[in-house]
VOGU-3710 file (C-alpha; in Angstrom, 3 decimals, decimal comma):
1> mlrsigfyad> 3,820/-54,236/23,776  0,501/-52,836/25,467  0,318/-49,553/26,265  -2,367/-48,141/28,219  -5,269/-45,956/27,229  -3,780/-42,926/28,431  -1,064/-43,274/25,814  -3,525/-43,138/23,206  -5,351/-40,315/24,300  -2,733/-38,003/24,346
11> hlktlvrpfl> -1,676/-39,858/21,300  -4,858/-38,254/19,358  -4,180/-34,635/21,224  -1,119/-34,536/19,819  -2,265/-35,265/16,863  -5,045/-32,191/16,794  -3,319/-29,906/18,517  -1,369/-27,505/15,843  1,904/-28,508/15,186  5,433/-26,560/16,014
21> stttenvllq> 8,317/-26,930/14,796  11,247/-27,200/16,642  12,879/-24,206/14,439  9,521/-22,445/15,149  9,589/-23,140/19,346  13,557/-22,055/19,409  12,731/-18,363/18,127  10,163/-17,965/19,348  12,321/-18,599/23,002  14,588/-15,964/21,852
31> nngtdfiyqq> 12,125/-13,491/21,661  11,368/-13,164/25,578  9,593/-16,589/25,636  6,360/-15,758/23,597  4,499/-18,878/22,639  1,821/-19,549/20,744  -1,820/-19,854/23,422  -3,827/-23,292/22,942  -7,099/-22,195/23,400  -10,299/-24,866/22,613
41> trnafilrrk> -12,672/-24,722/19,596  -15,238/-26,223/17,879  -14,742/-28,734/16,296  -16,244/-31,945/15,011  -13,920/-35,051/14,013  -15,543/-38,390/12,761  -13,610/-40,991/13,455  -14,258/-44,816/12,915  -12,850/-47,734/15,477  -9,763/-49,700/13,400
51> fkpplfkkye> -11,499/-53,010/15,315  -14,940/-53,378/16,481  -15,226/-54,513/19,671  -16,483/-57,618/20,992  -20,095/-57,211/22,356  -21,218/-57,803/26,068  -24,213/-60,911/27,287  -26,997/-59,349/28,670  -26,636/-59,877/32,384  -22,448/-60,180/32,354
61> kyrmhrpkyf> -20,001/-57,678/34,309  -18,721/-54,681/32,268  -14,596/-55,564/31,785  -12,542/-52,774/30,648  -11,115/-53,017/26,593  -8,263/-53,809/25,115  -6,254/-50,499/24,185  -6,270/-51,980/20,227  -10,028/-51,019/20,570  -9,523/-47,257/21,154
71> vynfvehtes> -6,756/-47,068/17,751  -9,759/-45,069/15,709  -8,959/-44,098/11,765  -10,066/-40,000/10,263  -12,611/-40,243/8,252  -13,871/-36,667/8,130  -13,386/-32,994/9,173  -16,812/-31,236/9,141  -15,607/-28,395/8,705  -13,450/-28,456/6,080
81> kkqapiklll> -16,412/-30,373/4,492  -17,832/-27,708/1,722  -21,241/-26,410/3,158  -24,526/-26,933/1,301  -26,520/-23,496/-0,978  -28,753/-22,237/1,667  -32,447/-21,678/0,077  -33,525/-17,569/-0,190  -36,550/-16,099/-0,687  -36,414/-13,156/-2,020
91> tsdvnkigsr> -38,040/-9,773/-1,248  -37,044/-7,148/-3,576  -34,482/-7,636/-6,888  -30,560/-8,628/-6,791  -28,836/-7,939/-9,966  -27,388/-11,139/-11,240  -29,242/-13,388/-8,098  -32,751/-13,364/-9,121  -36,275/-10,644/-9,144  -38,768/-10,471/-6,347
101> geivsippek> -40,640/-13,418/-5,069  -38,706/-15,641/-6,151  -36,800/-18,673/-3,885  -33,263/-19,310/-4,857  -30,229/-20,991/-3,724  -26,759/-19,417/-3,824  -23,611/-20,264/-1,777  -23,670/-19,310/2,154  -21,512/-16,220/2,098  -22,939/-14,994/-1,016
111> aynnvilpkl> -25,860/-15,606/0,311  -25,150/-13,593/3,289  -23,116/-10,714/2,567  -25,236/-10,217/-0,706  -29,109/-10,708/0,515  -29,684/-11,889/3,982  -27,701/-8,078/5,411  -28,474/-6,089/2,612  -32,428/-6,980/3,489  -33,361/-8,276/-0,062
121> gvyatqenid> -33,976/-12,149/1,029  -34,966/-14,041/4,007  -34,883/-17,729/4,954  -37,052/-20,123/2,672  -39,242/-20,703/5,285  -43,121/-22,404/5,225  -43,734/-18,833/7,030  -41,791/-16,347/5,215  -43,028/-18,153/1,625  -47,241/-17,638/2,967
131> kyitksideg> -45,963/-14,069/4,052  -44,040/-12,713/0,943  -45,225/-14,702/-1,898  -48,459/-13,701/-1,629  -47,676/-9,896/-1,333  -45,609/-10,237/-4,584  -48,437/-11,579/-6,315  -50,051/-8,872/-5,227  -48,109/-5,989/-6,190  -47,587/-6,275/-10,330
141> pklslitqqv> -45,915/-8,201/-13,238  -41,657/-8,314/-11,958  -38,895/-8,759/-14,523  -36,513/-11,711/-15,215  -32,792/-12,030/-14,372  -32,337/-12,014/-18,230  -34,354/-9,341/-18,544  -32,844/-6,803/-15,969  -29,251/-7,607/-17,796  -30,280/-6,681/-20,927
151> intlstmnls> -31,543/-3,768/-19,709  -28,103/-2,558/-17,889  -26,610/-3,596/-20,628  -27,635/-2,113/-23,216  -28,359/1,122/-21,237  -23,957/1,316/-21,248  -23,727/0,998/-24,721  -22,602/3,221/-27,462  -24,043/1,935/-30,519  -21,926/2,786/-33,679
161> vtlsqevpwt> -24,553/2,978/-36,608  -22,299/2,772/-39,751  -23,339/4,291/-43,081  -21,724/5,172/-46,647  -20,344/8,818/-47,437  -21,310/7,973/-51,061  -25,003/6,675/-50,857  -27,385/9,297/-49,921  -29,519/7,802/-46,616  -31,835/8,242/-44,005
171> iekwhlkvsf> -31,792/6,901/-40,657  -34,527/4,242/-40,863  -35,480/0,987/-38,407  -33,117/-2,109/-40,235  -30,386/0,651/-39,948  -30,762/0,093/-36,157  -31,609/-3,816/-36,469  -28,259/-4,081/-38,487  -26,305/-2,232/-35,983  -27,378/-3,974/-33,330
181> rkagfyvpee> -27,252/-7,284/-34,971  -23,223/-6,476/-35,265  -23,247/-5,453/-31,179  -24,905/-9,009/-30,899  -28,366/-8,273/-30,000  -31,394/-9,840/-32,409  -33,858/-5,833/-31,993  -37,101/-6,441/-34,294  -37,945/-3,641/-36,092  -40,829/-3,095/-34,282
191> aitlpekais> -39,346/-2,942/-30,857  -36,852/1,015/-32,261  -38,417/3,279/-31,451  -36,539/6,492/-34,251  -35,964/10,026/-33,213  -38,782/12,129/-34,228  -37,000/14,287/-36,576  -35,309/12,198/-39,413  -31,600/12,070/-39,344  -30,348/11,950/-43,269
201> gpdlslegkq> -26,703/11,968/-45,029  -24,081/11,639/-46,220  -23,528/14,405/-43,848  -19,523/14,626/-42,513  -20,692/17,129/-39,629  -22,917/14,742/-38,380  -19,295/12,144/-37,893  -19,176/11,302/-34,322  -22,605/12,695/-33,023  -24,963/10,921/-30,473
211> fyvivtinns> -28,342/10,219/-30,848  -30,403/8,065/-28,651  -33,794/5,439/-29,751  -35,902/3,761/-27,481  -36,120/-0,215/-27,454  -38,963/-1,775/-26,011  -38,318/-5,361/-23,945  -41,227/-8,141/-23,713  -44,022/-5,238/-24,716  -42,985/-3,225/-21,126
221> eevkvrcrih> -39,740/-2,252/-20,265  -38,571/0,314/-22,491  -34,710/1,693/-22,467  -32,665/4,466/-24,002  -29,729/3,210/-25,847  -27,387/5,989/-26,868  -25,792/5,263/-31,268  -23,665/7,686/-32,708  -22,561/8,369/-36,285  -19,996/6,877/-38,216
231> hynvfvkdfw> -19,613/7,121/-41,999  -17,893/3,813/-43,326  -15,043/5,749/-45,357  -13,992/8,178/-42,519  -11,107/7,015/-40,597  -11,309/7,591/-36,902  -8,873/5,398/-34,291  -11,290/3,617/-31,672  -13,369/6,328/-32,933  -16,516/4,430/-30,487
241> khllepifpe> -14,268/5,486/-27,724  -15,289/9,306/-27,889  -18,430/11,018/-27,444  -18,677/14,367/-28,963  -22,053/16,724/-28,727  -25,609/15,597/-29,992  -27,050/16,020/-33,400  -30,466/17,767/-31,385  -29,459/19,577/-28,596  -32,732/19,540/-27,310
251> dkpildsmpl> -31,736/16,099/-26,340  -28,357/16,972/-24,276  -29,946/16,885/-21,263  -31,666/13,384/-21,951  -28,141/12,256/-22,900  -26,265/13,241/-19,838  -28,507/11,342/-17,870  -28,356/8,307/-19,358  -25,049/6,104/-17,670  -21,546/6,385/-19,126
261> prniqnldli> -20,611/3,593/-21,942  -17,973/1,745/-20,427  -15,492/2,031/-22,739  -15,745/6,000/-23,146  -12,059/8,201/-23,137  -13,405/11,398/-24,020  -12,207/13,080/-20,605  -13,218/16,576/-21,421  -16,617/15,243/-21,745  -16,791/13,578/-18,262
271> mdqnqfiwde> -14,368/15,530/-16,393  -17,258/17,121/-14,386  -18,713/14,192/-13,706  -15,641/12,240/-12,171  -12,908/13,444/-10,001  -9,072/13,444/-10,755  -6,981/11,960/-7,895  -3,127/12,444/-7,483  -1,480/9,326/-8,161  1,934/9,638/-5,516
281> isegivlpri> 3,943/6,916/-7,125  3,686/8,130/-11,169  3,322/11,950/-9,446  0,306/13,206/-11,866  -3,359/12,907/-12,080  -5,722/9,789/-12,840  -8,479/8,971/-13,251  -10,109/5,928/-11,188  -12,483/4,318/-12,539  -11,137/4,790/-16,798
291> qkiddeqikg> -7,923/3,375/-14,883  -9,698/0,215/-13,226  -11,638/-0,288/-17,025  -8,545/-0,229/-19,130  -6,600/-1,971/-16,052  -9,835/-4,868/-16,190  -9,573/-4,797/-20,219  -5,583/-5,738/-20,444  -6,309/-8,100/-17,985  -9,012/-9,659/-20,070
301> rtipsevvns> -6,694/-10,726/-22,666  -6,414/-14,222/-23,611  -4,129/-13,691/-26,515  -1,213/-15,164/-26,060  2,324/-13,858/-27,050  4,645/-15,491/-28,994  8,355/-15,292/-27,310  10,740/-15,427/-29,984  14,044/-15,874/-28,171  13,662/-16,530/-24,502
311> seiycphnyl> 15,450/-15,154/-21,909  18,340/-17,088/-20,146  18,989/-14,382/-17,537  19,017/-16,497/-14,033  17,874/-14,635/-11,075  18,798/-15,257/-8,172  18,499/-12,410/-6,129  14,396/-11,938/-7,147  12,998/-12,226/-2,929  15,228/-9,017/-2,836
321> ilnfhetlnp> 12,491/-6,940/-5,251  10,325/-5,896/-2,468  6,490/-4,716/-2,825  4,147/-2,495/-0,709  0,795/-1,677/-0,830  0,116/1,579/-1,583  -3,400/1,928/0,090  -5,363/-0,518/2,486  -9,000/-1,678/2,751  -11,401/-1,158/5,713
331> sqkikfrkyy> -10,292/-4,861/7,097  -6,956/-4,193/6,154  -7,239/-0,309/8,601  -8,923/-2,654/11,407  -6,166/-4,985/11,754  -3,873/-2,408/11,707  -5,273/-0,114/14,520  -5,804/-2,609/16,208  -2,857/-4,989/16,272  0,475/-2,501/15,116
341> lrkvapnepd> -0,981/0,669/16,077  1,167/2,727/18,274  -1,149/2,693/21,310  -0,373/6,234/23,677  -0,969/6,933/27,715  -3,394/9,348/28,524  -0,832/11,370/30,110  1,745/10,911/27,225  1,800/12,746/23,863  0,229/12,092/20,916
351> viilqdikdl> 3,147/12,744/18,274  4,474/11,241/15,139  7,234/9,200/16,280  9,836/7,177/13,793  8,552/3,657/15,458  5,404/5,114/14,351  6,406/5,874/10,361  8,214/2,426/10,633  5,394/0,529/11,638  3,686/1,628/8,574
361> vmfllispvn> 5,989/0,799/6,417  6,271/-2,783/7,561  2,616/-3,111/7,813  2,503/-1,975/3,961  5,405/-4,107/3,146  3,792/-7,532/0,689  7,101/-9,503/0,090  8,024/-11,795/3,233  11,349/-10,323/5,321  13,823/-12,501/7,365
371> ikfinffhlp> 13,461/-12,396/11,061  17,308/-11,180/10,968  16,301/-8,191/9,804  13,875/-7,361/11,687  16,367/-7,336/14,862  18,839/-5,274/12,804  15,661/-2,780/11,922  14,985/-2,100/15,103  18,168/-1,591/16,538  18,995/2,044/18,003
381> vvdhflrali> 21,354/2,390/15,484  19,475/2,399/12,626  16,600/4,815/14,142  19,297/7,221/14,168  20,784/6,332/10,526  16,996/6,798/9,563  16,352/10,084/11,102  19,462/11,164/9,494  18,436/10,495/6,534  14,947/12,047/6,916
391> iyfqyyieiw> 17,148/15,321/8,059  19,762/15,467/5,031  16,395/14,609/2,115  14,250/17,522/3,491  17,356/19,806/3,054  18,073/18,433/-0,150  14,705/18,883/-1,677  14,222/22,104/-0,242  17,390/22,848/-2,263  16,616/21,165/-5,646
401> eklmeervat> 13,253/23,556/-5,396  15,185/26,688/-4,699  17,550/25,387/-7,984  14,731/24,677/-10,408  12,911/28,124/-9,223  15,919/29,547/-10,015  16,935/27,966/-13,326  13,088/28,610/-14,764  13,716/32,125/-13,868  17,107/32,850/-15,427
411> lkkapnplag> 15,947/30,875/-18,624  15,742/34,342/-20,494  18,850/35,966/-18,923  22,269/35,197/-18,196  23,023/33,928/-15,350  25,405/36,357/-12,667  28,755/34,881/-11,918  29,009/37,150/-9,188  25,212/36,380/-7,794  25,942/33,072/-6,186
421> ghrikyadel> 26,534/33,471/-2,726  23,996/31,360/-1,049  25,048/28,562/-3,773  28,299/28,032/-1,621  25,425/28,305/1,760  23,634/25,240/-0,042  26,840/23,051/-0,865  28,014/23,605/2,250  25,058/22,832/4,411  24,096/19,793/2,629
431> hilrcmlske> 28,342/18,877/2,927  27,432/18,702/6,760  24,415/16,649/6,310  26,390/14,176/4,071  29,122/13,849/6,541  26,628/13,006/9,469  25,293/10,868/7,518  28,202/8,935/6,186  29,048/8,715/10,004  25,594/6,745/10,935
441> yadlivgcqd> 25,919/4,423/7,734  29,720/3,548/8,692  28,768/2,809/12,394  26,524/0,663/10,162  28,215/-1,352/7,899  31,756/-1,571/9,554  29,710/-3,335/12,674  30,211/-0,397/15,445  27,910/-0,822/18,510  25,259/-3,716/18,826
451> tvhyhhiisg> 25,379/-4,065/14,378  28,424/-6,478/15,540  25,888/-9,448/14,628  24,931/-8,234/11,690  28,787/-8,015/9,778  29,241/-9,772/7,116  32,687/-11,370/7,995  30,616/-12,290/11,967  29,259/-15,563/11,216  27,331/-16,359/14,521
461> kkrssmtqsq> 27,200/-15,233/18,332  29,226/-18,127/19,015  31,763/-18,515/16,277  33,470/-16,000/13,847  35,361/-16,628/10,383  37,911/-13,266/10,179  38,729/-15,184/6,725  35,874/-15,504/4,921  33,053/-13,249/3,953  29,350/-13,858/3,550
471> gekdlrifev> 28,393/-11,748/0,660  24,897/-13,330/0,890  24,194/-12,715/4,289  25,664/-8,655/4,129  22,711/-8,751/0,752  19,929/-10,015/2,832  20,348/-7,333/5,228  20,719/-4,309/3,557  19,442/-4,268/0,216  16,100/-4,539/1,895
481> linishrvvw> 17,328/-2,073/4,464  17,678/0,426/1,477  14,361/-0,020/-0,141  12,291/0,004/3,101  14,442/3,741/4,266  13,604/5,013/0,840  9,640/4,340/1,885  10,257/5,434/4,912  11,839/8,745/3,986  9,403/9,648/1,419
491> ialhrkyfhl> 6,712/8,879/4,184  8,488/11,011/6,615  8,159/13,893/4,297  4,649/14,052/3,321  4,276/11,235/0,004  6,849/14,158/-2,422  9,604/13,515/-5,110  9,049/9,584/-4,669  11,963/9,019/-7,919  14,245/11,712/-6,658
501> ieselhrllr> 14,522/10,166/-3,277  14,716/7,229/-4,682  17,435/8,043/-6,863  19,502/10,218/-5,326  19,412/7,794/-2,017  20,388/4,762/-4,515  23,353/7,121/-5,385  24,293/7,582/-1,982  24,749/3,975/-1,424  25,185/2,394/-4,549
511> teiyntaerr> 27,704/4,856/-6,534  26,413/6,164/-10,476  27,261/2,696/-12,328  24,252/0,424/-9,488  22,081/3,057/-9,488  19,390/1,251/-10,779  16,792/3,450/-9,843  17,597/6,322/-11,738  18,137/4,326/-14,834  14,469/2,255/-14,300
521> sgytikdmle> 12,598/5,820/-13,306  14,491/7,962/-15,529  14,480/11,276/-12,816  17,793/12,397/-13,051  19,304/15,634/-13,157  22,360/15,716/-15,649  20,383/17,728/-17,064  21,244/20,708/-15,237  23,941/22,744/-14,864  27,447/22,032/-13,355
531> sdifvlhgpq> 26,926/24,568/-10,491  23,997/22,953/-9,631  25,128/19,335/-9,813  28,129/20,607/-7,685  25,444/22,326/-4,310  23,498/18,926/-4,895  26,179/16,145/-5,023  29,672/18,067/-3,766  32,855/17,198/-5,373  32,712/15,192/-8,097
541> iqskrkllrn> 34,362/12,011/-7,112  37,373/10,726/-9,684  36,159/7,271/-11,086  39,518/5,478/-10,667  37,703/1,802/-11,523  34,206/1,031/-11,745  34,612/-2,197/-9,277  35,528/-2,317/-5,485  35,118/1,312/-4,611  33,746/3,073/-2,098
551> splieeliys> 29,930/4,611/-2,175  30,028/8,250/-2,566  28,940/8,792/1,047  32,142/6,652/2,354  34,216/8,354/-0,341  32,892/11,699/1,449  33,358/10,683/4,899  36,896/9,897/3,382  38,938/12,337/1,908  36,340/15,488/2,413
561> ecnfqvlsle> 37,265/17,567/5,038  34,421/16,746/8,086  34,025/18,370/11,390  34,761/16,173/13,999  32,034/17,705/16,110  29,756/16,487/13,512  31,456/12,997/14,130  31,471/12,585/17,609  27,289/13,601/17,917  25,484/10,845/19,375
571> mididvcdpr> 28,696/9,137/20,739  29,782/11,161/23,255  28,859/14,129/25,565  30,225/17,375/25,267  29,389/20,869/26,326  27,962/22,286/22,950  28,655/25,842/22,270  28,355/26,001/18,640  24,396/27,016/17,245  25,031/24,659/14,272
581> iaylhnalli> 26,187/21,550/16,583  23,734/22,117/18,898  21,264/21,916/16,272  22,388/18,991/14,507  22,594/17,074/18,030  19,039/17,815/19,139  17,834/17,371/15,370  19,513/13,947/15,217  19,256/12,902/19,471  16,215/14,356/21,129
591> eeemlpklgi> 12,822/13,333/21,268  10,076/13,921/18,959  7,374/15,684/20,918  10,296/18,159/22,031  11,059/19,004/18,325  8,104/21,679/17,995  9,248/23,438/21,051  12,663/23,796/20,023  11,573/24,965/16,399  13,182/22,099/14,545
601> kigilgqers> 11,637/20,516/11,625  11,986/16,847/10,384  9,480/15,885/7,874  6,097/14,872/10,385  7,935/14,090/13,725  6,946/15,692/16,332  3,815/16,359/14,853  0,452/15,785/16,779  -1,518/12,691/15,495  -4,539/13,703/15,266
611> nydlmlmlld> -4,237/16,301/12,278  -2,920/12,881/10,182  -5,102/9,941/9,253  -3,867/5,716/9,555  -1,668/6,281/6,533  -0,002/9,565/8,168  -1,434/11,450/5,679  -1,820/14,825/6,418  -6,209/15,378/6,935  -7,488/18,427/5,769
621> sensnhveki> -9,155/21,321/8,228  -12,819/20,113/7,545  -12,277/16,808/7,659  -9,368/16,918/11,208  -12,036/18,237/13,001  -14,612/15,616/11,886  -11,779/12,905/12,693  -11,375/14,684/15,746  -14,654/14,530/17,125  -15,263/10,476/16,088
631> nqaeksyekk> -12,109/9,879/18,348  -13,394/12,268/21,050  -16,446/10,176/21,096  -15,095/6,670/21,059  -11,976/7,064/23,401  -13,546/5,865/26,777  -11,124/8,032/28,856  -10,093/12,235/28,447  -6,758/12,371/28,503  -4,595/14,322/31,181
641> ssisdklaqn> -4,250/17,781/29,454  -0,963/18,978/30,893  1,341/17,977/28,469  -0,668/17,490/25,218  -2,672/20,675/25,766  1,158/22,437/25,925  1,863/20,744/22,543  -1,109/21,274/20,853  -0,534/25,391/21,850  3,626/25,205/20,965
651> nldynqnimr> 1,911/23,302/17,571  -0,024/26,047/16,694  2,992/28,390/16,030  4,908/25,473/14,681  5,397/26,606/11,199  5,901/30,528/12,062  8,841/29,142/14,455  10,911/26,824/12,143  14,527/27,625/12,828  16,679/26,721/9,845
661> mpsfelepal> 20,399/25,185/10,339  22,540/28,017/11,516  26,164/29,045/10,852  29,291/27,765/12,730  31,051/29,896/14,278  34,169/31,909/13,015  36,052/29,970/15,755  36,044/27,378/17,275  37,476/26,768/21,057  39,571/24,317/21,564
671> tdvfkvkrid> 41,006/23,231/24,736  44,349/21,515/25,160  41,960/18,363/26,760  39,650/17,003/25,475  36,824/15,911/27,951  34,391/13,796/26,501  31,575/11,430/28,414  30,015/8,557/26,550  25,999/9,388/25,996  24,358/6,584/28,186
681> kstrkyskvr> 21,440/5,073/25,193  19,547/3,105/27,296  17,728/5,831/29,301  15,711/6,483/26,090  12,149/7,179/25,919  11,283/5,083/23,450  14,136/1,905/23,509  10,407/0,072/25,214  8,181/1,393/22,347  10,778/-0,007/20,214
691> edarkkwiir> 11,266/-3,541/21,392  7,529/-4,446/21,430  6,741/-2,861/18,454  10,050/-5,917/17,474  8,422/-8,835/18,894  5,252/-7,622/17,301  6,834/-7,886/13,747  8,405/-10,748/14,067  5,592/-12,975/15,271  3,484/-11,715/12,817
701> qientltnss> 6,194/-12,635/10,192  6,194/-15,962/12,541  2,813/-16,554/11,223  3,009/-15,562/7,794  5,254/-18,061/7,344  3,404/-20,882/8,869  0,566/-19,670/6,873  2,028/-19,817/3,504  3,599/-23,672/4,670  0,723/-24,625/5,303
711> tllst> -1,133/-23,591/2,009  2,209/-25,345/0,052  1,380/-28,344/1,884  -2,474/-28,433/1,431  -1,814/-27,737/-2,379
//
């Protein structure tokens, strides 16, 4: 049966336009109808007719072609065609490309980034050739590419001159010629210039000391090469990687001005020439350049390792191991600022809220996560759980630091058993915070409020199975939640005590037997005193069995005495008269911008966002002023200062007005009739912010999934 021309035209458009699967469309429709926008793009497709149409006579009337003549075969997509190299005329010497005056052909991307943008070359048109070739000839001789590479290599070399320890010697040119040949360079003796003073031996006091020689290349270019003395019979491990003082003290300024060797490992000599940084993960100082060189050397090793006994262990849950970016490059920062950073209205306070930390952690996440987890992660119940975690770990770290200070101070003294009153106070504070945290965690795992659809017994919104538990579903949600919660708490507490937070979080939620973080990092507190462990962990849980047991957090909720007012936080609205209950109520439920006014500190929540960079790291005073000026210049409007100025004034005295958790009343007021009223959660201020963020991260996950699928299909 013949088809119309419009049918084939629509069919061709369907082939050209992007393809969305039914599953993706259903997911998009479930998220408030968000869909992709099809826009016209500048593409060129080369097609060939499958059937050659007949020709008309000169004076014959034009007739409509039959539909089969509108069937085409795909030939080529010009956008996917490899582009030809670009011819450029270099106006300056470019490393690893060419010297001034040369005409080179290089790929378009490399030509644009390395030559055209830095203004090191121009297009090789006849006009540019007549203009620049004449100038380059008149300016004198030029270095070839291989000569420049030899100069760069020799200037960063640490040449080891190996000499005898038994036979007397005086350094001559042939000694240097042999040493260069061992290093892979043929240098004739007439091209070597020795130091003015002679160096004689054997002398063990010269072992490892430096001097320099001058090598002449092509009778025109001179380069200084760093050398060192090594006696043959003296064993020094990796002797070529260490630098000592020079043989001649007057040569020290010249040697210091020369480039450092690539394999240098003497940190004492280069401490003044480099900058150490603090590594948050390893909690120690590292030298960036040396670490990068070591990583490149390890990566470049090509010696295959022989596996004697290959492991037969099958790991079906490898997808639960999450990887995160530690830093962001400039392009990633621009993307995060443009698409995922929370936008603040002019009349709203610009403070850090919990959603800001969640957005940063989700952007730093490399591993893919399930869309169902993204919906779960943006529930109000999960926000209360994360906020309770931050409150608990803030007090936990503070008390842990005080116990460490007391331990160091009493190492040489006998402990006084009557001086432990403050420890009882510390243990009581952590117990109350664990009760509050356990209540929030129990809401998640039992399926209270909005989490009922994510319970392991419920298989879907329409159908439930009360006989079979879906362990994989529960595993995908809560294992990922533990890892992401660890990052959220770590960033909220100024990126301190990474392993301590991870170990305690795994102990609370996984028990000590399944605490993989403690075994992996070795960050343990078992070597502390029993009284200190009691303060931090509370009473020890009786180990009845290894499997099928409650976690310490749920165990404390069930078997310990928890204040009923603490467990009723967030659930019922009561008249709060107890100062501790009022403090916990505000710390858990109040908006972030009100925390500084009440003197409550919860990590970085509620603090001015202008005092922190894009990674939510605190800026220095000088850098914060500079960043504030830049932000003011970039904004095209001025914010209304009715709320922001008040908060800025409150933040000045924020650290001075911090209030610690008060104590309970001695006699809590009890009534015969317990009048309660449920809290209305629909009027929360940041509900819209949370919902908008959920949509953005779902769309990002779908785009990444489609990109990975297209990559797999193309390969």
